[in-house]
Phi, psi and omega in degrees: 000322179299314181292329177294316178295316180299319180292322179295319177298320176301317180294324176296317178298316178299321180298323177291323181279324182229076186295152178231160180299137182295330184286347177287155175287175184300313185291321179297318180292323177301307181295322182296309184288325179287326176296315179295324180295319180296316179297322179295319179297317180298317180294316181293325181281329180093355178203161182254136172281166184300127177091352184290321179294321177295323178295318179297319178295320180301310180298310189286326177290323174298320178295316179299320179299319180289321181290332179263008178265119183295343179270357180237244180278359182264025178295144181067015175277134186239139173278141176281126185247160173295145179307131183099354178072037181263035178109176182294148181281125181246145179232135179301133180080351181242325186084216179289125184284176184293173183276167168267109186251019182300332182285350183271160178285164182294328178289323176298316179300317181298317178294321180292321178295317178298324179295313182293321178292326177293319177296321178297321179295319178297318181295324178300315181290322184274005175299129183089355178263149182230163175221168177294142180302137178084348178282135174282140179279118175209192184292342183258000182283130176280124181252146176232166170255162181299332179292340180276342190272120179284148178169179179302324179285344183219076185292337179239078184291151175286139181296140177281135177305152181301140181231133183295337179272358179082017181293337181289345180267350183232066182278130181287166178267177179301323182285349184254004183236165175212165179305140183299323177198178182297161177292152182301325183297336178299324179281321179295317181290334174298320178289314185294331183261000176277157176254127177123341174289150178285163179297327178296315180295319179292324179292319177300320178293320181295317181290322177296318180294318178297320176296323178293316178298321179295322179295327179276007179063031174260074189297317181295319178293319177297319178299318177298323179291323176294322175300319179297319179298318178297321180295320179297314181294318181290333182294338180264007183282141178293328178266159177306133186303318182297334180279341186260317187222146173279108185300327184287323186251340182083006180277128178283130185290140179293140180089354182246021184295335182287352181257357184288155178241169177299319179298319182293319177299318180293315183295316181293320179296318180297321177295319178297317178299319181296316178299317184294323180298330182262015175076012181268067188290332178294331176276325185284320186298313177300325179297310182296320179295322179290323177293318180296317178299319179292321180292322178294337181270000181298143179289151179293152180286138177292162184304317183293328178291322179296321180292322177293318183295324181282346180075013181251135176251124178288126181254148174284163178304323180295318177294321179296320179293320179296321180293324181291321185274355180296139184291153178297322181298317179297321180296316179293322181295319180293320177296323179294319180292317181297328181297321184262356180284139175286114182237144182263090187255001182299121184278108176263112183282163177290170183290342183082003180273358179271155176282127180286159174273161178276073178270180177296327178297314178292328176298324177295318178298322179295321176299318179300318179296321177298323178294318177302314182298319178299319180295317182295314181297319180293323181289340179296329177086182180063220182288348182284347183299314181295324177297315179299320177295322180294318177299317181295318177301315181294325179294323178294315178299319180293318178297319179297317180297317179298318181293322176295323177294319178298322178294320179296321181271357180057045179290154183282184183267183167060253188298336180278358169097357186293317179298317180297320182290323175299316180298320180293321178296315180298314180294319179297321178297316180295316177298317181299317179295316178297320179295316183294321177297319179292321179294323178295317180295321178291323178294322178292324177296317178299323179294316180296320179296319180294323180290331182273342181284159179256013176075194186292123178060024177072014183262001178083004179290127180085357182292316182298318180294324179292319178295318180299316180296318181292323178296318178298322179293321177298315179298322181300313184282332173292322174296323177299319179294326176296321179296324179294319177299317178295319180296320179298317180294321182293325185262007183301321181292329180288332184257006189294330182257010178277124179271138178295124183237014177072063179057059187290336182287346179083032179295157189288331181057050177267354181286128180234000000 
């Protein structure tokens, strides 16, 4: 009984941390919260322990099966059929498309979307992994990579790591294995071809799928998926899409900033990052400049929105006094009741088709765009280097200012942008330092060349002025490096709780 109660309390705590729709049955909610918990542990730890990916798949695949079963949580779920009712609608390369989930509640849709996105994440990691045919994938399933499997296609297989159960001594052949699970795009396309998901949910799936295709070096397929993402974002605009954004390039048209949506800003920014990663700076720079222009034109947030965003509720003096005088026993009793109370905490986000306000969170996104522009300009070379460094310097100053404002207003973490802004500040400082060092190195090269030159017609005319100018330039960039060190010391408290995550903001890293 003790262990049953202890396990039940654990599940209640998990439900508070990883909420599930109230309308789901007991087993569906069990699989949903435990699947999300396993993925969160892997993400927080930075690596997966043996069997964890299989465990996540076991929970989430069971959940998917229940949600798509009309006799369980899938009631009123409809298959999309060919006109005339001649069977399920099939698409080449996709198979049977997603369901029509319009009859379901928004919380059910959110939970189903989280399930499919979680399965896609597991599939991305298990890409290239195989298992024995007929074996169910779970935490106990032994997985191999194709490089481990001996056969005519692989005459020199890579040795399997030692296993205490002796599985490394009994490696299957090519004919005895199959892919561990479906490809990630199968889950992303299930979301994109379903009816009833919001544009934000479909856009998240499209951008994640495009990133996956890009990782697999399928550039044309990734480009098509980014085009699909732009179409999704443009489809929710109140004004005609052609008047707001150039569908072909992703550039937001000047003078139409008041019609942009959060989805469009995200889609255009993602397309610009993709172009920049592949060295297509001529396509990326106009996108970033148009996004920055649109973000600067966002309307200010109303007072009630600012109070909600900061997570702070202004209390009257009487309320503050009552809270102070409340007994400790009452506080513990209320926390105990809240712990066991059924609460609907599943966060159903908006569709993303609305225009965002210029809040501190959006200011952090604006800083990120400035950082992108600085990287691109600096990577262009020539006279654009100083412009790129100036953009980067301004982005660092802006990120610092936003973080100090967040501290003053005691804004929350995560969704309110503080973590994102810290990451941007850290990346901006690193880029700024690399740029300044490169400019210092170039200035010293110019100084050496000026000292070795013989001036005009080899008579030494103008040599001293050239050396003096080069020396001043070296001093200028050395002072710039000193300013960066001071800035690091000044912002150390803002970055003190930032964990290194390997360029988490997704910067282009074009600085060399």
